[in-house]
C-alpha positions as CSV (number, residue, x, y, z in Angstrom):
1,X,-74.8,1.2,-25.6
2,X,-77.5,0.6,-28.2
3,X,-79.7,3.2,-26.6
4,X,-76.8,5.7,-26.8
5,X,-76.2,5.0,-30.5
6,X,-79.9,5.4,-31.1
7,X,-79.9,8.6,-29.2
8,X,-76.9,9.9,-31.2
9,X,-78.7,9.1,-34.5
10,X,-81.7,11.1,-33.3
11,X,-79.6,14.2,-32.5
12,X,-80.5,17.3,-34.3
13,X,-78.1,19.2,-36.5
14,X,-77.1,21.6,-33.7
15,X,-76.0,18.7,-31.4
16,X,-74.1,16.9,-34.1
17,X,-72.4,20.2,-35.1
18,X,-71.2,20.5,-31.5
19,X,-69.9,17.0,-31.5
20,X,-67.7,17.7,-34.4
21,X,-66.7,21.3,-33.4
22,X,-68.2,22.6,-36.6
23,X,-71.4,24.5,-37.7
24,X,-71.3,22.8,-41.0
25,X,-69.5,20.2,-43.1
26,X,-67.6,22.9,-44.9
27,X,-65.3,23.3,-41.8
28,X,-63.9,19.8,-42.4
29,X,-62.4,20.9,-45.7
30,X,-61.3,24.3,-44.4
31,X,-58.2,25.5,-46.2
32,X,-55.2,27.0,-44.5
33,X,-55.9,30.4,-46.1
34,X,-59.4,30.4,-44.7
35,X,-58.2,29.6,-41.2
36,X,-55.5,32.3,-41.5
37,X,-58.1,34.8,-42.6
38,X,-60.4,33.9,-39.7
39,X,-57.4,34.3,-37.4
40,X,-56.8,37.8,-38.8
41,X,-60.5,38.6,-38.2
42,X,-60.3,37.3,-34.7
43,X,-57.2,39.4,-34.0
44,X,-59.1,42.5,-35.3
45,X,-62.0,41.7,-32.9
46,X,-59.4,41.5,-30.1
47,X,-57.9,44.8,-31.1
48,X,-54.7,43.1,-32.3
49,X,-52.9,42.8,-35.6
50,X,-51.2,40.0,-37.4
51,X,-47.5,40.6,-36.8
52,X,-44.6,38.7,-38.4
53,X,-44.0,36.9,-35.1
54,X,-47.7,35.9,-34.7
55,X,-47.6,34.7,-38.3
56,X,-44.6,32.5,-37.5
57,X,-46.4,31.1,-34.5
58,X,-49.6,30.5,-36.5
59,X,-47.7,28.8,-39.4
60,X,-45.7,26.6,-37.1
61,X,-48.8,25.4,-35.2
62,X,-50.8,24.6,-38.4
63,X,-47.8,22.9,-40.0
64,X,-47.9,20.1,-37.4
65,X,-50.5,17.5,-36.4
66,X,-48.6,16.7,-33.2
67,X,-49.6,17.7,-29.7
68,X,-47.2,20.3,-28.4
69,X,-46.4,22.3,-25.3
70,X,-45.7,26.0,-25.3
71,X,-42.1,25.3,-24.6
72,X,-41.9,22.8,-27.5
73,X,-43.4,25.3,-29.8
74,X,-40.9,27.9,-28.6
75,X,-38.1,25.5,-29.4
76,X,-39.4,24.7,-32.9
77,X,-39.6,28.5,-33.6
78,X,-36.1,29.1,-32.2
79,X,-34.7,26.2,-34.3
80,X,-36.3,27.1,-37.6
81,X,-36.7,30.9,-37.3
82,X,-34.7,33.6,-39.1
83,X,-32.0,35.1,-37.0
84,X,-33.6,38.5,-37.7
85,X,-37.1,37.4,-36.8
86,X,-36.8,35.9,-33.3
87,X,-40.1,35.1,-31.7
88,X,-40.1,35.7,-27.9
89,X,-41.4,33.2,-25.4
90,X,-43.9,35.9,-24.3
91,X,-45.2,36.2,-27.9
92,X,-45.6,32.4,-28.1
93,X,-47.7,32.3,-24.9
94,X,-49.8,35.4,-25.8
95,X,-50.5,34.0,-29.4
96,X,-51.4,30.6,-27.9
97,X,-53.9,32.4,-25.7
98,X,-55.4,34.3,-28.7
99,X,-55.6,31.2,-30.8
100,X,-57.3,29.2,-27.9
101,X,-59.8,32.0,-27.2
102,X,-60.7,32.1,-30.9
103,X,-61.3,28.3,-31.1
104,X,-58.4,27.7,-33.4
105,X,-56.5,25.5,-31.0
106,X,-57.4,23.6,-27.8
107,X,-55.3,22.6,-24.8
108,X,-55.5,19.9,-22.2
109,X,-53.5,18.8,-19.2
110,X,-51.8,15.5,-19.9
111,X,-52.0,14.6,-16.2
112,X,-48.2,14.6,-16.1
113,X,-47.8,18.2,-15.2
114,X,-47.9,19.5,-18.8
115,X,-50.4,21.4,-20.8
116,X,-50.4,20.5,-24.5
117,X,-52.1,22.1,-27.5
118,X,-53.4,21.0,-30.9
119,X,-55.0,22.8,-33.7
120,X,-58.7,21.8,-34.0
121,X,-60.3,24.2,-36.5
122,X,-61.4,22.1,-39.5
123,X,-60.9,18.8,-37.7
124,X,-63.3,16.3,-36.2
125,X,-63.7,16.2,-32.5
126,X,-61.7,13.5,-30.7
127,X,-60.7,12.4,-27.2
128,X,-57.3,11.4,-25.9
129,X,-55.5,8.5,-24.2
130,X,-52.3,9.5,-22.4
131,X,-49.7,7.0,-21.4
132,X,-48.5,7.7,-17.9
133,X,-45.2,6.0,-18.5
134,X,-43.9,7.4,-21.9
135,X,-46.3,10.3,-22.4
136,X,-47.6,9.1,-25.7
137,X,-50.9,10.7,-26.7
138,X,-53.3,8.7,-28.8
139,X,-56.5,10.2,-30.3
140,X,-59.8,8.3,-30.6
141,X,-63.4,9.0,-31.3
142,X,-66.4,6.8,-30.4
143,X,-69.9,7.9,-31.2
144,X,-71.3,5.8,-28.4
145,X,-69.3,7.8,-25.8
146,X,-70.4,11.0,-27.4
147,X,-74.1,9.9,-27.4
148,X,-73.9,8.7,-23.8
149,X,-72.5,12.1,-22.7
150,X,-75.3,14.0,-24.4
151,X,-77.9,11.5,-23.1
152,X,-76.7,12.0,-19.5
153,X,-76.6,15.7,-19.9
154,X,-80.2,15.8,-21.2
155,X,-81.3,13.7,-18.2
156,X,-80.0,16.3,-15.9
157,X,-81.2,19.3,-17.9
158,X,-77.6,20.2,-18.7
159,X,-76.7,22.2,-21.8
160,X,-73.3,20.8,-23.1
161,X,-71.1,23.4,-24.7
162,X,-67.9,21.3,-24.8
163,X,-66.0,18.6,-23.1
164,X,-62.6,17.1,-22.7
165,X,-62.1,13.4,-22.2
166,X,-58.6,12.2,-21.3
167,X,-58.0,8.5,-20.4
168,X,-54.8,7.9,-18.4
169,X,-53.0,4.6,-18.3
170,X,-50.4,2.6,-20.1
171,X,-50.0,2.3,-23.9
172,X,-49.5,-1.1,-25.5
173,X,-45.7,-0.7,-25.7
174,X,-45.3,0.2,-22.0
175,X,-47.8,-2.5,-21.0
176,X,-45.6,-5.1,-22.8
177,X,-42.4,-3.7,-21.2
178,X,-44.1,-3.9,-17.7
179,X,-45.2,-7.5,-18.4
180,X,-41.7,-8.5,-19.5
181,X,-40.1,-7.0,-16.3
182,X,-42.6,-8.7,-14.0
């Protein structure tokens, strides 16, 4: 592990930028308006425009720090939306796709048959632990793991462009409940 930490400290700026999903430290302090402007630019590159419905989806996503499924997001929008501005399920899925392709959000499979999303632009990279019993998702970051991944990739001449690490198991609460039942 010490070699991995040493390797991490020797990484160049490009590798460290990849680790934190950012080309510069400015991204960490990125303001909502900046992210929205970048989304509008991304839409223009995709030949799309920022509609009222896409704005509602965008605002709802960036108003939460929770992990969410497309159906959960659709429910939030249905519950909080104006009666005259209904966002269709299809618009939710298409907007999620646009946001993911643009690097504004990421998704991962929980291992429980559900794909969840989270907004990542302007945030540090992290990995996930998913409880197989209750579905709780816990985020974590460990520089030693990041360094080991890059070290192993370099040994194999592999250029890393991204990764997803999901640990599956039981959270503390579910482990306690399982112990009490045994």
